[in-house]
C-alpha positions as a Markdown table, in Angstrom:
| # | Residue | x | y | z |
|---|---|---|---|---|
| 1 | Met | -19.2 | 16.3 | 28.0 |
| 2 | Ser | -19.9 | 20.0 | 28.4 |
| 3 | Ala | -20.4 | 22.4 | 25.6 |
| 4 | Leu | -17.2 | 24.0 | 26.8 |
| 5 | Thr | -15.0 | 20.9 | 26.1 |
| 6 | Gly | -13.3 | 20.0 | 22.8 |
| 7 | Ile | -11.1 | 17.1 | 21.8 |
| 8 | Leu | -7.6 | 17.3 | 20.5 |
| 9 | Leu | -6.4 | 14.3 | 18.4 |
| 10 | Ser | -2.9 | 13.3 | 17.5 |
| 11 | Val | -3.2 | 11.8 | 14.0 |
| 12 | Ala | -0.7 | 9.8 | 12.0 |
| 13 | Tyr | -1.1 | 9.1 | 8.3 |
| 14 | Asp | 0.5 | 7.9 | 5.2 |
| 15 | Gly | -0.2 | 10.7 | 2.7 |
| 16 | Arg | 0.6 | 8.9 | -0.5 |
| 17 | Arg | -3.0 | 8.4 | -1.6 |
| 18 | Phe | -4.3 | 11.8 | -0.4 |
| 19 | Ala | -4.6 | 15.3 | -2.0 |
| 20 | Gly | -3.2 | 16.8 | 1.3 |
| 21 | Phe | -4.7 | 17.5 | 4.7 |
| 22 | Ala | -7.3 | 20.2 | 3.9 |
| 23 | Arg | -10.7 | 19.3 | 2.6 |
| 24 | Gln | -11.1 | 19.8 | -1.2 |
| 25 | Pro | -14.0 | 19.2 | -3.5 |
| 26 | Glu | -13.9 | 15.8 | -5.3 |
| 27 | Gln | -10.5 | 15.0 | -3.6 |
| 28 | Arg | -9.6 | 12.4 | -1.0 |
| 29 | Thr | -8.1 | 14.3 | 1.9 |
| 30 | Ile | -7.1 | 13.6 | 5.5 |
| 31 | Ala | -9.5 | 16.1 | 6.9 |
| 32 | Gly | -12.3 | 14.8 | 4.7 |
| 33 | Glu | -11.8 | 11.2 | 5.9 |
| 34 | Leu | -11.4 | 12.3 | 9.5 |
| 35 | Leu | -14.5 | 14.4 | 9.5 |
| 36 | Gly | -16.5 | 11.6 | 7.9 |
| 37 | Ala | -15.3 | 9.2 | 10.7 |
| 38 | Leu | -16.1 | 11.7 | 13.4 |
| 39 | Gln | -19.6 | 12.4 | 12.0 |
| 40 | Ser | -20.3 | 8.6 | 11.9 |
| 41 | Ile | -19.9 | 8.8 | 15.7 |
| 42 | Asp | -21.3 | 12.3 | 16.4 |
| 43 | Pro | -23.2 | 13.8 | 13.4 |
| 44 | Ser | -23.2 | 17.3 | 15.0 |
| 45 | Ile | -19.5 | 17.8 | 14.3 |
| 46 | Arg | -19.2 | 20.2 | 11.5 |
| 47 | Asp | -15.5 | 21.3 | 11.3 |
| 48 | Leu | -12.0 | 20.3 | 12.2 |
| 49 | Arg | -9.2 | 22.6 | 13.2 |
| 50 | Gly | -5.7 | 21.4 | 12.3 |
| 51 | Ala | -2.3 | 22.5 | 13.5 |
| 52 | Ser | -1.2 | 22.9 | 9.8 |
| 53 | Arg | -1.9 | 21.6 | 6.4 |
| 54 | Thr | 0.2 | 19.1 | 4.5 |
| 55 | Asp | 0.5 | 18.8 | 0.8 |
| 56 | Ala | -0.4 | 15.9 | -1.4 |
| 57 | Gly | 1.7 | 12.8 | -0.6 |
| 58 | Val | 3.0 | 14.2 | 2.7 |
| 59 | His | 3.0 | 11.9 | 5.8 |
| 60 | Ala | 2.5 | 12.8 | 9.4 |
| 61 | Arg | 3.3 | 11.1 | 12.7 |
| 62 | Asp | 1.7 | 13.7 | 15.0 |
| 63 | Gln | -0.7 | 16.1 | 13.2 |
| 64 | Arg | -2.8 | 17.8 | 15.8 |
| 65 | Val | -6.5 | 18.2 | 15.1 |
| 66 | Ala | -9.3 | 19.6 | 17.3 |
| 67 | Phe | -13.1 | 19.5 | 17.2 |
| 68 | Asp | -16.0 | 20.2 | 19.4 |
| 69 | Pro | -18.3 | 17.2 | 20.0 |
| 70 | Thr | -21.8 | 17.2 | 21.7 |
| 71 | Leu | -21.5 | 13.6 | 22.9 |
| 72 | Ala | -20.0 | 12.8 | 26.3 |
| 73 | Ile | -17.3 | 10.4 | 25.1 |
| 74 | Pro | -14.0 | 10.3 | 27.0 |
| 75 | Pro | -10.8 | 10.9 | 25.0 |
| 76 | Arg | -9.8 | 7.3 | 24.9 |
| 77 | Gly | -13.3 | 6.4 | 23.5 |
| 78 | Trp | -12.7 | 8.8 | 20.6 |
| 79 | Ala | -9.4 | 7.3 | 19.8 |
| 80 | Leu | -10.7 | 3.7 | 19.9 |
| 81 | Gly | -14.0 | 4.5 | 18.3 |
| 82 | Leu | -12.4 | 6.4 | 15.3 |
| 83 | Ala | -10.2 | 3.4 | 14.7 |
| 84 | Arg | -13.3 | 1.5 | 13.5 |
| 85 | His | -14.2 | 4.2 | 11.0 |
| 86 | Leu | -10.9 | 5.3 | 9.5 |
| 87 | Pro | -9.1 | 3.8 | 6.6 |
| 88 | Glu | -5.9 | 1.9 | 7.3 |
| 89 | Asp | -3.7 | 4.8 | 6.1 |
| 90 | Ile | -5.0 | 7.1 | 8.9 |
| 91 | Ala | -4.8 | 6.5 | 12.6 |
| 92 | Val | -5.6 | 8.4 | 15.8 |
| 93 | Arg | -2.7 | 7.8 | 18.2 |
| 94 | Arg | -4.0 | 9.9 | 21.2 |
| 95 | Ala | -6.8 | 12.1 | 22.3 |
| 96 | Ala | -7.1 | 14.7 | 25.0 |
| 97 | Arg | -9.7 | 17.2 | 26.3 |
| 98 | Val | -9.1 | 20.8 | 25.4 |
| 99 | Pro | -11.3 | 23.9 | 25.8 |
| 100 | Ala | -14.1 | 24.2 | 23.1 |
| 101 | Gly | -12.9 | 26.2 | 20.1 |
| 102 | Phe | -9.3 | 25.3 | 20.8 |
| 103 | Ile | -7.2 | 26.0 | 17.6 |
| 104 | Pro | -4.0 | 23.8 | 17.5 |
| 105 | Arg | -2.4 | 26.2 | 14.9 |
| 106 | Phe | -2.3 | 29.0 | 17.4 |
| 107 | Ala | -1.3 | 26.8 | 20.3 |
| 108 | Ser | 1.7 | 25.5 | 18.5 |
| 109 | Leu | 5.0 | 27.1 | 19.4 |
| 110 | Arg | 7.1 | 25.1 | 16.9 |
| 111 | Lys | 6.7 | 22.4 | 14.3 |
| 112 | Arg | 9.2 | 19.7 | 13.3 |
| 113 | Tyr | 9.6 | 18.4 | 9.8 |
| 114 | Arg | 11.7 | 15.4 | 9.0 |
| 115 | Tyr | 12.7 | 14.4 | 5.5 |
| 116 | Arg | 14.4 | 11.1 | 4.5 |
| 117 | Val | 16.9 | 11.0 | 1.7 |
| 118 | Thr | 18.3 | 7.7 | 0.5 |
| 119 | Phe | 21.5 | 7.5 | -1.5 |
| 120 | Asp | 21.2 | 4.3 | -3.6 |
| 121 | Leu | 21.6 | 3.5 | -7.3 |
| 122 | Leu | 18.7 | 1.0 | -7.1 |
| 123 | Arg | 15.1 | 1.4 | -6.0 |
| 124 | Asp | 14.0 | -0.2 | -2.7 |
| 125 | Pro | 10.2 | -1.1 | -2.9 |
| 126 | Phe | 10.0 | -0.7 | 0.9 |
| 127 | Leu | 11.1 | 2.9 | 0.7 |
| 128 | Glu | 9.2 | 4.0 | -2.4 |
| 129 | Gly | 7.0 | 7.0 | -1.7 |
| 130 | Arg | 8.7 | 7.4 | 1.7 |
| 131 | Thr | 12.1 | 8.8 | 0.7 |
| 132 | Trp | 13.8 | 10.9 | -1.9 |
| 133 | Arg | 16.2 | 8.6 | -3.6 |
| 134 | Ile | 19.5 | 10.0 | -5.0 |
| 135 | Pro | 21.4 | 7.7 | -7.2 |
| 136 | His | 24.8 | 8.4 | -5.5 |
| 137 | Asp | 26.7 | 7.0 | -2.5 |
| 138 | Leu | 26.4 | 8.7 | 0.8 |
| 139 | Asp | 29.9 | 9.2 | 2.1 |
| 140 | Asp | 31.2 | 11.4 | 4.9 |
| 141 | Ala | 32.2 | 14.2 | 2.5 |
| 142 | Val | 28.7 | 14.4 | 1.1 |
| 143 | Leu | 27.2 | 14.5 | 4.6 |
| 144 | Glu | 29.7 | 17.2 | 5.7 |
| 145 | Leu | 28.8 | 19.3 | 2.6 |
| 146 | Leu | 25.1 | 19.0 | 3.4 |
| 147 | Arg | 25.7 | 20.2 | 6.9 |
| 148 | Glu | 27.6 | 23.2 | 5.7 |
| 149 | Glu | 25.0 | 24.0 | 3.0 |
| 150 | Ala | 22.2 | 23.8 | 5.7 |
| 151 | Leu | 23.7 | 26.6 | 7.9 |
| 152 | Pro | 22.3 | 29.6 | 5.9 |
| 153 | Phe | 18.8 | 28.3 | 6.3 |
| 154 | Ile | 18.9 | 28.7 | 10.0 |
| 155 | Gly | 17.3 | 32.0 | 11.1 |
| 156 | Thr | 14.3 | 34.1 | 10.1 |
| 157 | His | 13.4 | 34.3 | 6.4 |
| 158 | Asp | 10.5 | 35.4 | 4.2 |
| 159 | Phe | 9.2 | 32.4 | 2.3 |
| 160 | Ala | 6.7 | 34.4 | 0.1 |
| 161 | Ala | 8.3 | 33.1 | -3.1 |
| 162 | Phe | 7.4 | 29.5 | -2.1 |
| 163 | Arg | 3.6 | 30.0 | -1.6 |
| 164 | Ser | 0.9 | 29.4 | -4.1 |
| 165 | Ala | -1.3 | 32.2 | -5.5 |
| 166 | Ala | -4.2 | 30.9 | -3.4 |
| 167 | Asp | -2.3 | 31.2 | -0.1 |
| 168 | Glu | -4.0 | 33.9 | 1.9 |
| 169 | Arg | -1.6 | 34.1 | 4.9 |
| 170 | Glu | -0.8 | 37.6 | 6.0 |
| 171 | Thr | 2.8 | 36.8 | 6.9 |
| 172 | Thr | 5.2 | 34.5 | 5.2 |
| 173 | Thr | 8.1 | 35.1 | 7.5 |
| 174 | Arg | 9.2 | 32.0 | 9.5 |
| 175 | Thr | 12.1 | 31.1 | 11.7 |
| 176 | Leu | 14.1 | 27.9 | 11.3 |
| 177 | Phe | 15.8 | 27.0 | 14.6 |
| 178 | Ser | 17.8 | 24.2 | 13.2 |
| 179 | Val | 18.4 | 22.2 | 10.0 |
| 180 | Thr | 20.1 | 19.0 | 10.8 |
| 181 | Pro | 21.2 | 16.3 | 8.3 |
| 182 | Glu | 22.1 | 13.1 | 10.1 |
| 183 | Arg | 22.8 | 9.5 | 9.1 |
| 184 | Asp | 19.9 | 7.1 | 9.7 |
| 185 | Pro | 21.5 | 4.7 | 12.3 |
| 186 | Ser | 19.3 | 1.8 | 11.1 |
| 187 | Asp | 20.2 | 2.3 | 7.3 |
| 188 | Pro | 23.6 | 3.5 | 6.2 |
| 189 | Arg | 22.2 | 4.5 | 2.8 |
| 190 | Ser | 19.9 | 7.0 | 4.3 |
| 191 | Leu | 19.9 | 10.3 | 6.2 |
| 192 | Trp | 17.3 | 12.3 | 7.9 |
| 193 | Ile | 17.1 | 16.1 | 7.4 |
| 194 | Thr | 15.3 | 17.5 | 10.4 |
């Protein structure tokens, strides 16, 4: 593999036992585990470039992460090789070649976030840590109200009030193209907010 070739991974993870994506001292993070696994294959890898950061407890199905290896391993080899070195709550789903120095954050045109809300008086151990449970019934009137309440969020807004004091981003203005509450067809108690 030439020095001008990087690798882009599609990473899925269950974030319940992590302090978020970004590396932090003395904390278990997605980037920390992933970098350790990469370095067990190619010790020359020093950094990862992610499409975005996730907070503690947040899951991902397709987090994009790039790095620049020195070993000539094909993308499929990275995906299969990393499977041996990653814990069971992190998986590389795909890998592809990209230019060296590729930064997924700047290549991303849009991101999609999906939240599950379950309306149930009783806990479900199969959903704990994966859904926000509201002890109420989900009826059509509630769903219609959620759809109406979501409309003002669509558009361009400044989210400065939601960032932490340590956030160093220059701009906090973002555009939401849609906010869609929909019933989960496989579970009538639940809905997805996308």
